[in-house]
N, C-alpha and C positions, 0 to 999 in steps of 0.2 A: 204314352211315350214308349218308343221302341229303339233299341240299339241292335245293330247286326254287324257282324264282322265275318267276312269271307276270307279265309286265310290263304296266303300265297304259298306256292310250293316251297319257298325258302323257309317259311315258318314251319311247314309240315316236316321238312327234312331235318331242321335243326331242333325242333321241339321247343319253340319259344313261347307257347301259349301260357299265360299266367295261371289260368284257372283249370286247365284240363288235367285229368289224371292219366290220360293216354295221349299226351300232346303230340307224340311223333306221328300220329296218323289222323289227327282231327282236321276235318276239312271246313267246318263252320262252327262258330260259337254264336248262338242267337239268343238275345235276351229281350223279352217283352216285360214292361213294367206298367202295372195298372195302379194308379193312386186310389186308395179307398178312403183316406181322410188326409188331413194335413200332415200326419205323422205315421201313417200306415200305408205300406205298399205291398202289392202281390206281384211276384215275379215268376215267369215261366222261362226256364233256360233249356235250350237244346244244344247239346254237344254232339255233333255229327261226325262219325268216323267212317262214313261210306258204307261199311257192312254192318255196323251196329251204332246205336246212339244212346245217349243218356238224356232222359227227360227229367229235369229237376224242378221242383216247385218250392218257392220260398215265400212265407208270410213274414214281412219285416215290420217291426213296430218299434218306434222310438220310446224307450222307457223313461226318458226325461220328460215326456208329456204325461202329466199326471191323469189325463183322461184315460190312459191305457192301463188296464188292470189285468192281472192274471188270477185265474181261479181253477178249480178242479171240477171236472164233470164226472158224476157218479150215477149209478143206478139208484133211483129214489126208492126202489123196492128192497134195497139192502145191498151192501157192498160185496156180498157173496154171489151176486148176480151180475152177469155181463150186460153190456149195453150196445145199442146201435148208435154210432156217432151221428150219422145223417138223420136219424129219427129223433135223437135227443137234442141236438144242437138248436133246432128251431124253438124249443121250449124254454131256452135260457135267455132271459132278458139281456139286451145289450151285447150279445155275442157277435163278434166280428169273425172269429175263426177258432178252430180247435185242431189239435193233433193228438193221435193216440200216444199213450205214455208208458205205463209200467208193463213189465212182463207179468204173466199170470199162468195159472194152471188151466190147461185145456180140458176142463171137466164141467159137467152140468152145474154143480155147486163149486164155484171157483174161489180163488183168492189171489190178491196181488203178491208178487214176490217181495217187493220192497216196502218202504215206509209209506204211510199215509197220515198226514196231519192236515186238517182243513179248518181254517179260522181258529187255530190254536188247539183244536180238539184232536186228540190222538185217536186214530181209527184203525191203524195197522202198524205192527212192529217192523223194524228194519229187517232186511234179508238175513237169513242165517249165515249165508256166505257173504259177510259184510264187506270183505275186501274184494268182492267180485262185482257187486251191483252198487253203483253210486246213486245219488239222490239229487233231485232239484229242490233247492231251498229258496224260499221267497220271504222276505222280511216285510214288516209293516209299511216301510217306505218304498216298497216295490223293487228293492235290490234283489238280483238273482245270482245264485252261485251253484256250482255242481260239486258235491262232496260225498265221501264215503263216511258212513255213520257206523261206529263200532258198538255203541251201547244199546241195550234193549229198553223195555218199558220199566218204569219204577213206580211202585205203589208206596207212597209215604203215609204211615199211620200217625197222624198228628196227635191222636189221643194218647198213644203209647210211646211216641217219640222214636219209632223204628221205621226202617225202610226195607222193602223187599224188591229185588230185581226179578221181573218176569220176562223171560226172553221172547216169548211168543204171544202175539195178540192177533186175533181175527185171521187165522190161517187154517186152511184145510190140513188136518193132521193125519198121519198114518196111524194104523192100529199099534205100531211098535213104539210110538213116541212115549217117552217117560219124562215126567216133570209137571210143572204148573203152566197153565196158559189162561189167557183172558179171552172171553167172548163178550162183545158188547151188543146192544140191541141194534146197532147199525149192521151187524153181521148175522145175528141169529135171534130168533124170537124166544128161544128157550134153551135151557141147559141140557146137556146130554143125559144127566141122571145116571143112576147106577146101571151096570150091566154085568154080564158074567165075568168079564175081565177086571172090572172095577166095582166089586160088590160093596165096598166101603168108601166109594168116591166122596170127596169133600168138595162142597161148592159154597163159596162165599158170595152172597148176593149184596150188591151195592146200589143204592138208590141214585136217581139223577142228581141229587144235591150232595152226594158224596158220603153218605152214611151207610155203615153195614147194617142191613136189615135182617139178615139171617145167615147162620153158619150151619149148613146142611150136611149130613152124613148118611150114607146108606139110604138115599131117598130117590124117588123117581124124578123124572124131568120136571122142571119148574119154569114158569115164564121169567124172562129177563125184563126188568122194568124198562119202559121206554125212556131212553136217555141214560140208562144205567148200564151196569155190566156185572159179570160174574167171574170170580177167580176159581179155577177148577183144577183138580188133581187128575193126572192121567198116568195109570199104571204105577202109582205110588200110594203110600198110605195116607198122604195128605196131613200127616201129623203137624207139619210146620204151619199149615194154614190154620189149624185149630189153635195153635199156640199164639200166632201173630195177631189174629183178628177175633174180635168179640162184637156181639150185637151192640150197636150204639157208637162204635168207633167212627171218628171222622177221618176219612182217607182221601188222598189226592192222587190222581193218575197223571204221571208226568214222564219225562225223559231227561237224562243228564244234559243233552244238548239244549233242551228247552229251558232248563234251569240256568245254564250258563249264558244263554242268548235268548232272553225273554221277548225280544223283538221279532222272533221267527213266527210267521203267520201260517205258512204252508210248507209242507214237505211232501213230495211225490216221488216214487221210486223210478229208476231208469236203469240203464246198462253201464257200460264202461265210460269213464271220462276219456275223451279223445284228445282234447286240447286243454292245457292249463297255462295261463299267463303267456299265451302265444306260442307255446312249444308243444310238440307232439308228446303224448304220454304212452306208457305201457298199456296195451289193451288187456283188460282183466276179464272180459267176458266175450269169448269168441264163438260166433255162430258160423259154421262153414257154408261156403257157397255164395254166389251172387244172387241178389233178389231185391225186392222192394225194401227200402230202409227209411227209418225216421230218425231225426236228430234235432237237438236244440243247440243254439249257439248264442253267445253274447259278443258283440263287437267292442272295440276299444272306445267307441263313442256311445256305448250303452244302448245299442239296438238289439232287440231280441229277434232271432231268426228261427222260425219253425220250418224245418226242411224235410222234404219227402222226395223220393225218386221212384220212377217206374222200374219194373224188373220182371223176370221170368216170362218174357215174351220173345218171339222169334227175333225181333229187331232191337229189343232193349233188354239186355241180360240183367242189368242192375248192378248194385254195389255189394261189397262185403265191408266189414268194419274198417279195414285199411283204406279202401277206396273212399269211404265217407270221411275218414280222418284226413286223407290227403286233399280231398276237395275243400273241406272247411279250412284246412291249414293254408291252402293256396288263396282262399278268400281273405285271409289275414285276420280271422276272428281271434278274440282274446281267450275265450273258454268255449268248450263244446262237450256234449254228452250224447251217447247213443241211447235211443229208445227202443222199445219193442218194434219189430219189423216184420218182413215177410207179408203174409196175408193180413196182418194187423195194421199195416201202414195205411193211414188215412189222414190227409190234410184237407180239412173242411173250410172252404172260403166261398163267399158269394153264394151261399145257399146250396152248395153241392160239394161232393168230394172231388178235388181237382186232379189227384193222381188216378191212374187207371186202376180200377178194381174189377176183375171178372165177376166177383161176388163179394159182398161185405162180410167180414168176420166180426162178430161181436167181441168187444174188448172189455177189460176190467175198469179202465178209467181213461181220462184224457185231460190234457192241459188246455185251458180255455183262455182266449184273449177277448176282453170286453172293452167297449168304449163307453165311458161315463160322460156325464154332463151333456147329454143329448137334449138340445133345446126344443126339438120338435118343429123348428123352423128351418126349412131347407134353403141353403144359400146358393148351392150350385150342384150340378150333376157332372161327375167325372166320367167320361166315356173313353174306353180304350179298345180298339180293335186288336185282337191278338194275332194279327198278320199285317204285312206291309205291302207286298206286291200281290194284288188281288185281281183275279180274272172272273169274268162272267161265269156263274155256276158254282164258284167256290163257296163253301160253307165257312163263314168267317166268325169265329167265336168273339163275343163281345163281353167285356166286363164294365158295368155301369154302377157307380156308387153315388148315393145321395149324401152330400156333406152338409152338416148343420152349420149354423152361424158361429158356433163355438169352435169349429174346425173338426169336430168329431164326426164319425160316420153315423148317419141315421140308420140304425140296424133294422128299422121297420121295412126297409126296402133293399132288395137284391135285384140283380138284372132280370131275373125271371118274372118279377111282379112290376116291372116298369113297362112302359110302352116303347117298343123299338120300331123305328121306321128309317127311311132314307130320303134324301133330297138330292136332286141332280142326276139320279139314276133310279131305275125301278128295282124292286127287290121283294122277296118274301121273308117272313120270319119263321125260323125253325128253332124252337126252344129259346136259348139265349144266343142264337146266332142269326146273322143276316146273310141271305143268299141273293146276291145281285143277279137280276135277269136281263139287265141292259148295262152297257158300258157308259162311262162318263165320269168327270170330276164332280164330286159332291160331298155329302156328309152322311155319316151314320148318326142317328139322333135317338136319344133316350129322354123320356119325360115322365114326370110324376108330380102330382100336386101343383100343376101349373108351372113348374120349373123345367126348363129344357137345357139339355147339354148336347154337345155335338163334337164329332171328330172328323177332320178332313180326310178323305180318301180319294184315290184315283182308281176306278175300276176299269180294267183293260179288257178288250175283246179277247175271247178265247179261240174263235174260229171265224174271222171276218174276211171280207174281200180285201185283197192286197192291191193297193194302188200301183205297186211296182210290177204287177203282172200285165205288162204292156209291151207289145212288139215295137222294137225300134227300127231305125233305118238300116243299120249295118251291124251284123253280129260281131261281137268282140270275143266271146268265149262260147265254145260248144261243150256241153257236159253230157257224157254218155254213161249209161249203166254198164254192168258187166254183160258183154255180148257173148260170153261162152255158152253155147248150147249145141253141142256136137251132134245131137240126134236129129236136128232139124235142117232139112234142105232149104226151107223157106228162110231160116235164119242166115244161112250162107248167102242167099240172094240179097237179103237186106243189108248184110255187112258189105257186100260188093257195091251196093248202091251208095252207102255212106262213104266208102273209100273213093269211089268215082267222083263224088260231089265235093270232096274235101279240097281245100286250097292251100297253097304254100304259106300264106300268111295267117292261117287259122291257129287259134290257141285251143287245144283239145284237153279236157280233163276227163279221165276215165276212172270212175269210182269203183274200187274193189275189182278191177278188171283182171281176169286170169287168162285172157285170150291175147297172148303176145303176138301171135301171127297177125291178128287184126290190127292191133295198135301200131305195130311196126310198119304197116302199109299206109297208115293215115298220113296225109300231107299236113305240114305245119308243125308247130311245137306241141309235143305231147307230155302230159303229166298224168301218171298213174297214181291216183290217190289211194293208198292202202295203209295198213297199220304202221308200216315203217317209214312212211313218207315224211320227210322234213317239211318245214314251212316253204311255201312257194310264193314269191312275190311277183305279181303281174301288174306293173305300173302302180295304180292306186289300189290294187286289190291283193289281199293275201288269202291263200288257200291253206286250210289246216284240216288234217284227216283225223277222225275220231272213230275208234273201234267200239261202237255202241253194243256189240254183241257180248262184251265182257264188262265187268265192273270198271267204270270209268277211271277211278282213282288208283286202280292197280298198276296203271302204266304212267309213271311219273313224266316220261318224255312227252306223251301226248298232252298232258295237262300243262306242262311247261310251254309246249308249242301254242296251245290255246291262249294261255296267259300272255305270252309274247305277242301274239297276233292282236289280241284285244287291247293291249297297252301300246301298240305301235301307232305310227302316224297314218296308217292306211285308212282310206275312207270306207272301203268295202271289205267285209270278212265273209268268205265262203267256207262254211263248215261242212265237210264231206263225211257223212255218217256211213259207216260200212254196213249197217243194217237199218233197223227202224229208227224212228225219231226219239224213242224213249231210252233213258239210261237206267241204272239201278234205282230201286225204289227210294232209298234214302238219299241217293245222289241227285235225284230228279229236281227236287226243290232248290238245291244249291245251284245246279246247272241252269235252271230256268232264271233264277234271280241274277246270276252272273251275266247271262246273255242280255236280259232285259235292262240291267243297269248300264251296260255299254251301248245298247241300242238307242239310248237317248241322243248319242252323238255320232254313231256309226251306222252304216247299213249292214245288217247281219242277215245272211241267207243260210238257213239250215236245210241241206239237201239230203234226203233220206230215202231208203229203199222201202217199197210198198208193193201191194198187189193191185193198186189203182192209182190213177193220177189225181193229185189234189194240190192246190196252191192256195194258201191262205195266210192271214196275218194273225199271230197270237201275241197280243201286246204290240210291241214295235218290232218284232222279229218275224221275218218271212220264212215260212215252212213250205218246202217244195218237194214233192215225191217224184221218184223215177222208178221204172219197173225193169228189173233184169230180164234179158231176153228169155232166159229159161223159165221165167214165171209168166210169160206172155203167151197166150194160146194161139196168137196170130190168126184167129178166126176173122178178125177185121184188121186187115193190114194197115189201114189208115190210123189205127189205134196204136201202132208201134211208133213211139216217139222218143226223141231226145230233147234236151233243154238247150235253148239259145239265150245268151245274155247280151244285152246291149248297153252301151254307155250313153247316159243322157248328157244334157248340156252342162250339168253341174258336176260331172265326174262320177255320179252314182250309177248303179246298174239297174236296168229293168230286165224282164225276162218273159219268155213265152215258150210253149211247147212247139216243136217242129216235127211234122210227120216225116218218116223216113221215105215214104213213097211219093211225096209231092215233087 
């Protein structure tokens, strides 16, 4: 399913787009939605601003569906090691998608900035700047909230009836740190032991079942029991540890928030809360500059949004925190939180990272969306082409998802390991994309395990014979290139020939002509189509001029003229391009789709400047080249041509080239 909206000039001027953060200049908002299961969708959104664009990727999961579960992705070799999301994701059973999560130290031996609790097990303490970095909290019933946590880790000594707050657990510490910290076997295999700065270091070793097995002082490094932990003094005497703990004591590792809310299953660190109860919040952690960003959001109907955007590219600058906040606020989400971003940004869906990554950065952890209750019996294949107007030769990304009888996504299959093919047109397969090699109405097909899914598409010709390229009985319109070429005597003779053959009843269109001496001598009605030319109506035909040498949407008047022409009752639209057939890179797709959509009911002729003659049909639009006299070598005088257009019996226009010397 795909939704596309090409904005009119009025929307551009007034800035009425609901979801844009730069609404005053957005020329297109395009949304492709690929269903992955009955309650999970992947969306790709492109906000096009002519000179820059925002590419936004969203994995949307309905948390009311109990098949959808959230979990944490960690490096199984220890949480002080970073991981590759794209390499780790395929190893996690039931994974539908994943997004990078917490901030971390960019060091070989790393640690997360924020809290980490997995399956009620505490693995890392909250950020020291607790009012700067918020956390994602997930309860046993799957409810998600974004909160700041102010308390550290607590060790309850059940034997002695005492408690000790330890602010730091499983963090890389500076040599200047003073106090007590906890290292667990998830983070380190051994204690640091004594050294020159800590000759009398105290280390309390706790077994996996919660008993103190050793209180060590002035001792070398020792193994941390698997599943256990050690309480260690740093740059202090450690006398408090010797007083509080004795061998045989039963101790429990907890946090105040876990005591108060025992239904919390998972906590993972993030950045600033962006939205709370539908309102923008104060941004507590600011990272300067626009770049790739990651965020999480919860909607009012309890859908989770994993959000990522492209950035740091020539055509996609990216977001800062305010941009992401505004974007999610305009989506109408209930709550939202910023995640680590920049080079860390990675949204993994359908077996690959969806956002652009010049290279992958290893991250400290990620949030994972899983689909449970996979029956192993595929009910249907959802097939979504991530493009709507398709030409021969286009590389069309496809997302295909196997849906089980339970409605869950069968995560054994992604697009890459399905069989892709086409029906109704020929094509080749390139990765997870279809490349049509012939035109026609047909289907993109994905199959696996004997189950077939299909999506209807219409592949258009990219450079085909134009049936309108036919000479008629009586010319209605003559179209001339720029005849200005003062250095050529031959050109003067050719212009004299054109003037001599012109008739009083002729309609002459001169595209970008600077030779007023020539145009003033032509017989008939003359229209010089240049950048300042208003619309010209010729019976059933409207002529509109486009300066394709400059960014198309920089000139609001010419866009307004084009829109007015396309929305008029005129049967024929002649678009006089001042240079080549192409417009700006980001504008081209919008321009092509605009013309193609109107070409279903109108005859559209795009006449452009080139160094060779070419007349063809692209989709349903006629593309016709003309050559300015100064670019024509005149070695073959019969090759010096202008364009004649003829009216057919239905009021449409046909056309043919006319040699000047005939």
